[in-house]
C-alpha positions in Angstrom: -91.5 12.1 -286.7 -90.5 15.1 -285.0 -91.4 14.7 -281.1 -91.3 17.8 -278.4 -92.1 16.7 -274.5 -94.5 19.2 -273.2 -94.5 21.1 -269.7 -95.9 17.8 -268.3 -93.3 15.3 -270.3 -95.8 12.5 -270.5 -97.9 14.7 -273.3 -96.3 14.5 -276.4 -96.6 17.0 -279.6 -95.8 15.0 -282.6 -94.9 16.8 -285.9 -95.1 14.3 -289.1 -92.7 14.3 -291.8 -94.5 16.0 -294.4 -93.6 15.3 -298.3 -94.9 18.5 -300.7 -94.4 19.4 -303.9 -96.9 20.7 -307.0 -99.9 18.4 -306.2 -100.4 18.6 -302.9 -98.5 16.7 -300.3 -98.6 13.4 -298.7 -97.9 12.2 -295.2 -98.0 9.6 -292.5 -100.4 10.5 -289.8 -100.1 7.1 -288.4 -97.9 3.8 -288.1 -97.6 1.5 -285.5 -94.1 1.0 -285.9 -93.4 4.9 -285.8 -95.5 4.8 -282.5 -93.4 2.1 -280.8 -90.0 4.0 -282.1 -90.9 6.9 -280.3 -92.3 5.5 -277.3 -95.6 4.9 -277.3 -96.5 1.5 -277.6 -100.4 2.2 -277.6 -103.3 0.5 -279.8 -106.1 2.1 -280.5 -109.1 1.1 -281.1 -111.6 3.8 -282.1 -111.3 6.5 -284.3 -113.8 10.4 -283.8 -114.3 13.3 -286.3 -115.9 16.5 -284.4 -116.9 19.7 -286.1 -116.8 22.9 -284.2 -119.2 25.5 -287.0 -118.5 28.3 -285.0 -115.3 30.1 -283.5 -115.2 29.6 -279.8 -116.4 26.6 -279.3 -114.9 24.6 -276.5 -115.2 21.3 -276.0 -114.4 19.4 -272.8 -113.0 19.0 -269.7 -114.1 15.2 -270.9 -112.4 11.9 -270.3 -113.8 8.3 -269.3 -112.9 7.0 -265.8 -110.7 4.0 -265.3 -111.0 1.0 -266.2 -111.9 2.5 -269.9 -109.7 5.6 -269.6 -108.4 6.8 -272.9 -105.4 7.4 -274.6 -105.5 9.9 -277.5 -103.7 11.1 -280.5 -105.6 13.7 -281.9 -104.7 16.1 -284.8 -106.8 19.0 -286.3 -107.6 18.6 -290.1 -109.4 21.9 -290.9 -109.3 25.1 -289.1 -107.3 25.6 -285.8 -107.9 24.6 -282.1 -106.3 25.2 -278.6 -105.8 22.1 -277.4 -105.3 21.1 -273.6 -104.6 18.2 -271.4 -105.1 18.5 -268.0 -103.5 16.0 -265.4 -105.9 14.4 -263.3 -103.8 11.7 -261.9 -104.2 12.4 -257.8 -100.4 10.9 -256.9 -98.7 12.7 -260.0 -97.0 15.7 -259.5 -98.8 18.0 -262.3 -101.9 17.2 -260.4 -104.5 20.0 -261.7 -101.6 21.4 -264.1 -102.4 21.5 -267.8 -100.4 22.2 -271.0 -101.7 24.1 -274.4 -100.9 23.5 -278.1 -102.2 25.5 -281.2 -102.9 22.7 -283.5 -104.0 23.6 -287.3 -104.3 21.7 -290.5 -101.5 23.5 -292.2 -99.2 22.6 -289.7 -100.5 19.0 -289.1 -98.9 18.5 -286.0 -100.4 16.1 -283.6 -100.7 15.6 -279.6 -100.6 12.5 -277.8 -102.2 12.5 -274.2 -102.1 9.4 -272.1 -104.3 8.2 -270.0 -105.1 9.4 -266.9 -106.1 13.2 -268.7 -108.9 15.3 -269.3 -109.2 16.5 -272.9 -110.6 20.0 -273.7 -110.0 21.8 -277.4 -111.7 25.2 -278.4 -111.8 25.9 -281.7 -110.0 29.2 -282.7 -111.7 29.6 -286.4 -115.3 28.7 -287.9 -115.4 25.3 -289.4 -112.8 23.3 -287.5 -112.3 20.0 -287.9 -110.6 17.0 -285.4 -109.8 14.1 -285.8 -108.8 11.5 -283.2 -108.2 7.9 -282.0 -108.3 6.6 -278.7 -107.3 3.1 -277.1 -110.3 2.3 -275.6 -113.8 2.0 -276.7 -116.6 4.3 -275.5 -118.7 4.0 -272.7 -121.1 6.0 -271.7 -121.3 5.0 -268.4 -117.8 6.0 -267.8 -118.2 9.1 -269.7 -117.2 12.6 -267.4 -116.5 16.2 -268.0 -115.4 18.6 -265.7 -116.2 22.0 -265.9 -114.6 24.1 -268.8 -113.8 27.0 -266.3 -113.0 24.8 -263.2 -111.1 27.7 -261.0 -108.7 24.5 -259.4 -107.7 24.2 -263.1 -107.9 28.1 -264.2 -107.5 27.5 -267.8 -106.4 30.6 -269.7 -109.1 31.0 -272.1 -108.1 34.9 -272.9 -111.1 36.7 -271.8 -113.5 35.1 -274.7 -117.1 34.4 -274.8 -117.4 30.7 -275.7 -120.1 28.0 -276.9 -120.6 25.9 -274.9 -122.7 22.8 -274.9 -125.4 21.7 -272.6 -123.4 18.9 -270.9 -120.3 21.2 -270.4 -122.0 24.2 -268.4 -123.8 21.6 -266.5 -119.8 19.5 -265.7 -119.2 19.0 -262.3 -116.0 20.8 -260.8 -112.7 18.4 -260.3 -114.1 18.5 -256.4 -117.4 17.5 -257.2 -115.8 15.1 -259.8 -115.7 11.5 -259.2 -112.6 10.7 -261.6 -110.6 7.9 -260.2 -107.2 8.1 -261.7 
């Protein structure tokens, strides 16, 4: 597996080895041993799968507060997304900064987002599916969101008109949030 550290070095872009022939392809999307070899000793406990039916659907900025914060290993299995990790760790030198990557079904690349980060993704085409693993179970009472268009984070959305859920439309800004990282 090829590993690339992004501008925030704790966030990793992973490119798996893909074996293709006339029948299709085979790839190892997750191996505890391979993850350990590249320095990820996270134990994942839940898989999630989402579909965004329409292009420019934004989901996030989402996270779970401590003590149930989640690390994520995420990939796009159909379509294409802009995937973003936002550093919410108050004592981090990259606090409020974000990194973004495009993920698509063809490249099969994955992103590892450690605890302490918010996550947001935007579908770039219709009928986009994303699958991801988390290392902590879902606890609704710790589930949080920050406004997708928070001016302090200032994600460049390229002037699109997004499709946003009511939860995300009404999410507080980072300043109003009770994020506890």
